[in-house]
Structures are given as C-alpha cells and as structure tokens.
C-alpha positions in Angstrom: 21.9 2.6 -3.0 19.2 1.5 -0.6 19.7 -1.0 1.9 17.3 -3.2 0.3 19.1 -3.0 -3.1 21.6 -4.6 -1.2 19.1 -7.1 0.5 17.4 -8.4 -3.0 20.4 -8.4 -4.9 19.6 -9.8 -8.1 16.2 -11.5 -6.6 13.5 -12.0 -8.9 11.2 -8.8 -8.0 8.7 -9.4 -5.6 5.9 -7.2 -7.6 6.5 -6.6 -11.2 4.2 -5.1 -14.2 5.3 -5.8 -17.5 3.9 -3.8 -20.7 0.2 -3.5 -18.5 -2.4 -1.7 -20.2 -6.3 -0.9 -19.3 -9.6 0.5 -20.3 -12.7 1.0 -19.1 -15.0 1.4 -22.2 -13.5 3.8 -24.5 -10.9 5.8 -21.4 -7.4 4.0 -21.7 -6.4 4.0 -17.5 -3.6 2.3 -17.8 -1.1 2.8 -21.2 2.0 0.1 -21.4 2.7 0.5 -17.3 6.0 -1.2 -16.6 8.0 -1.1 -13.2 9.1 -3.7 -10.0 9.2 -3.8 -6.1 12.1 -5.9 -5.0 11.3 -8.2 -1.8 11.7 -5.5 1.5 11.2 -2.7 -0.7 8.7 0.2 -0.8 7.9 1.6 -4.0 5.4 4.8 -3.8 3.8 5.3 -7.0 2.8 8.9 -7.3 0.3 11.2 -9.3 -2.4 13.2 -10.0 -6.0 12.1 -9.2 -7.1 9.8 -12.1 -4.3 8.9 -13.4 -4.4 5.2 -12.8 -2.6 4.8 -9.1 -5.6 3.2 -7.6 -6.0 0.9 -10.6 -2.7 -0.1 -10.2 -2.8 -1.4 -7.2 -5.7 -3.7 -8.0 -4.1 -5.4 -10.4 -1.9 -7.0 -7.8 -4.5 -8.3 -6.0 -6.2 -9.7 -9.0 -8.9 -7.5 -8.8 -8.7 -6.2 -12.3 -7.0 -7.7 -15.0 -5.3 -5.9 -17.7 -6.3 -5.9 -21.5 -2.6 -6.2 -22.2 0.9 -7.2 -20.4 1.3 -9.3 -17.4 1.2 -8.6 -13.6 3.7 -10.9 -11.4 3.4 -11.6 -7.1 6.4 -14.0 -6.1 7.4 -14.7 -9.5 3.8 -15.7 -10.5 1.4 -14.6 -12.8 -1.6 -12.9 -11.2 -3.2 -11.8 -14.4 -3.9 -15.5 -15.6 -5.2 -16.9 -12.2 -8.4 -18.2 -11.2 -10.3 -16.6 -8.2 -9.4 -19.7 -6.4 -5.5 -19.0 -7.1 -6.2 -15.2 -6.2 -7.4 -15.9 -3.2 -3.9 -17.2 -2.1 -2.9 -14.4 -3.0 -4.7 -12.2 -1.0 -3.3 -14.4 2.1 0.2 -13.4 1.2 -0.8 -9.6 -0.1 -3.1 -7.3 1.8 -4.3 -3.9 1.4 -5.4 -1.0 3.6 -8.0 1.2 1.6 -8.8 4.2 1.7 -11.7 3.8 4.1 -10.3 1.9 5.9 -12.9 -0.6 5.3 -13.6 -1.7 8.8 -16.4 -3.7 10.5 -18.5 -1.1 11.6 -20.4 -3.4 14.4 -17.0 -4.8 15.5 -15.0 -3.2 17.8 -11.5 -1.9 17.2 -9.9 -5.1 18.6 -12.6 -7.6 17.2 -11.9 -5.9 13.3 -7.9 -6.6 14.2 -8.3 -10.1 15.6 -10.8 -10.8 12.7 -7.5 -12.4 10.2 -6.8 -14.5 13.0 -10.0 -16.0 13.5 -9.8 -16.7 9.8 -6.4 -18.4 10.3 -7.8 -20.6 12.8 -10.7 -21.1 11.0 -8.1 -22.7 8.1 -6.6 -25.0 10.6 -4.1 -22.9 12.2 -3.7 -23.8 15.9 -4.4 -20.5 17.5 -5.7 -20.3 21.0 -8.2 -17.4 22.7 -5.1 -16.3 24.3 -2.9 -16.2 21.7 -5.3 -14.1 19.6 -5.8 -11.5 22.0 -1.8 -11.3 22.9 -1.4 -10.4 19.4 -3.9 -8.4 18.9 -2.8 -6.2 21.6 0.8 -6.5 20.5 -0.5 -5.1 17.0 -2.6 -2.3 18.5 0.4 -0.6 20.7 2.6 -0.9 17.5 0.5 1.1 15.6 0.2 3.4 18.7 -3.3 2.3 19.6 -2.8 0.7 23.0 -6.3 0.6 25.1 -8.8 1.0 22.3 -9.0 -2.3 21.9 -13.2 -1.8 22.9 -13.8 1.4 21.2 -16.4 1.1 17.9 -15.0 2.3 14.6 -17.6 5.0 14.6 -15.8 6.7 17.5 -12.4 7.1 15.4 -11.0 9.9 13.2 -10.8 8.8 9.9 -7.1 8.9 11.0 -7.2 6.4 13.7 -9.8 4.1 11.7 -6.8 3.6 8.9 -4.4 2.8 11.8 -6.5 0.4 12.8 -6.7 -0.8 9.1 -2.9 -1.6 9.2 -3.0 -3.4 12.3 -5.6 -5.8 11.2 -3.4 -6.1 7.7 -0.6 -6.5 9.1 -2.4 -9.4 11.9 -2.3 -11.8 8.6 0.9 -11.8 8.9 1.3 -11.0 5.2 4.6 -10.6 3.0 3.6 -7.5 1.0 0.9 -4.6 2.5 0.0 -2.2 -0.3 -1.9 1.3 1.0 -4.3 3.3 -1.4 -3.9 6.9 -0.5 -3.4 6.4 3.2 -3.4 10.4 4.0 -6.0 11.5 2.1 -8.9 13.2 3.9 -6.9 13.9 6.9 -5.2 17.0 8.0 -2.3 17.9 8.4 -0.9 17.1 11.7 -2.9 13.3 11.3 -0.7 13.0 7.7 2.4 13.5 9.2 1.4 10.9 12.0 0.5 8.3 9.5 3.4 8.8 7.2 5.4 8.5 10.6 3.8 5.2 11.5 4.0 3.5 7.9 7.9 4.7 8.4 8.2 2.9 11.5 6.3 -0.9 10.3 8.5 -0.4 7.1 11.5 -0.1 9.0 10.1 -2.7 12.0 8.9 -5.5 9.6 10.6 -5.2 6.2 7.8 -5.9 4.3 7.8 -5.5 1.0 5.1 -2.1 0.4 3.3 -0.3 -2.4 2.2 3.1 -1.5 -0.4 5.1 -3.7 -0.3 8.8 -2.9 -0.2 12.0 -4.4 1.4 14.0 -1.8 5.1 14.3 -2.4 6.3 14.8 1.0 4.8 11.6 2.1 6.5 10.0 -0.9 9.9 11.9 0.2 9.2 10.0 3.5 8.4 7.0 2.6 10.3 5.9 -1.0 12.9 3.6 -1.8 11.8 4.0 -5.1 8.7 5.9 -6.9 6.8 5.8 -10.2 5.5 8.8 -11.1 2.4 8.0 -13.4 0.9 10.5 -15.8 -2.3 10.3 -17.9 -2.0 6.4 -17.4 1.9 6.0 -17.9 5.0 5.7 -16.7 6.6 9.3 -16.5 9.4 8.3 -14.3 10.4 5.3 -12.3 13.7 5.7 -10.0 14.6 7.0 -6.4 13.2 10.2 -5.3 16.9 12.3 -5.5 16.4 11.7 -9.7 13.0 12.7 -10.1 14.0 15.8 -8.1 17.0 16.2 -10.9 14.5 15.0 -13.4 13.9 18.2 -15.7 10.5 17.2 -17.2 8.5 19.6 -17.5 5.5 18.0 -16.3 7.3 16.1 -13.5 8.8 19.7 -12.3 5.6 21.4 -12.3 4.2 18.5 -10.1 6.3 18.5 -7.6 6.6 22.7 -7.3 3.2 23.0 -7.3 2.8 20.3 -4.3 5.3 22.2 -2.4 3.4 25.7 -3.3 0.2 24.1 -1.5 2.5 22.8 1.5 3.6 26.5 2.2 0.1 28.1 1.4 -2.1 28.9 4.9 
C-alpha cells in the first residue's frame, strides 16, 4: 500500500473511466476501458504505440467524447459537458504535450508566465512583480534557472518539455497529464525528465497521469499502472503485481523492453 492509498482512503477518485469505448471510422481504439486515479496519485498508462494511450488523455480533458461509457473528473462527468464547462475543467487539469506546445515567438519566461497573465485577465489579482517571482520559482523547480530570456528554438527537446511542465504548473492545477514525456529524447535526458517528474510528484502532490511506452519510466513513477493492449485494459494495479503477472503479452512487453534497454 502506498502513502497515496492512505491519503485517498475511500474518497471518490479524482479521475474515473467507466466502460469507455471509442472508435474512429471502423477502427476501435478503446474497448470497454475502466480505471481510476485517486487524488494525489500518479497512474501510468503503459503500452505500445497505437493502443489508445494518448486518446485516453484526450478523453480526460474532453477533447474527445466516448462512444460508450463515462469519464469523470473531480466527481463530475466530463463526457457530457458543454465546451464552456470543459474550459473550467481544463483550468483544473493541465496537459504537457509531446511537442511541448510552446509559443515560439515568446521567451521561456514569457511562456511560463502565460497562464499567470491569463489568470490576471480573468480578474485574479497578480502584480507584475508577483508574476516574475513565480516564473523564477517555477524555472528553478524544473532546473532551468537563469534561462528565462532564451527562445524555445534554442532549447533541446528535453528542455522544451521541462519548460512545458513549468508552464503547466503555473496554472496551479489540481491534476497534470503527461503525454509520452520521454519520447524522442536521448536516454540521459529521458532519465533527467523522469527524475524531474518524480521530484514534482513528491513536492506538489498533484494527481498525475503519465502516458508512456517506457517501462523504466513506469517503474520510477507509477503508484499504479494501466497496461493497454489493443485498446483494452489488460492489467491495472501496482508495478510489482504486473511483474508477477503471467499473461504472455505482458511478459513479452516487459522482457522486450528490458532487452532493448540492455542493447548497445
């Protein structure tokens, strides 16, 4: 049992999928998917490319609606919300995209400050000194202190993702979603990003969902994990339980990943 189990107790999960199915044309991407994420917990959605991992994240934010089933965030069904209602959800739940989705024309500091300025426009009282102090705090948190005046084009892929994480945290969300945070970076940067996400998990206690195909990252981060296979949940539980699972496809995935890690 993790500390999050004790903290969450019998409370309603922060995120919950109930028998969710989704198809695009004649291709079924999610098949009767059910799992939950407790408040303060980090759940990793694991599986090969094309099994519906990123589609799962888009359902949490209401970018996609299920063909069947329900998706709940903070006890409210997002799968039946209007766009205006979803905007409020997206202020509470933020996403770090694979690309980073930074504004190329803005400096790193201006990118991180963007959600803070949006809050000021909505009437939240934040002076410029407060905004700049918060940007410095977040840049330090993601280990990019002193880089506020750099443009995104001058950053590595991994550093762009660190900036994207800082920007996501600036919105002071209740939950954060990471879409393949270690894809397209070298092994050393992948380890650095994994360490950063783990540090933020411990320091912020945010509810988190991480989508990845990387079992090493899953081992580092997951309180519990969902293993998706051909759009269905083949396993949902703790990593040590998955290690003990004897289903052949899960064993193959774990062993192939370990072989690829050991290969030169």
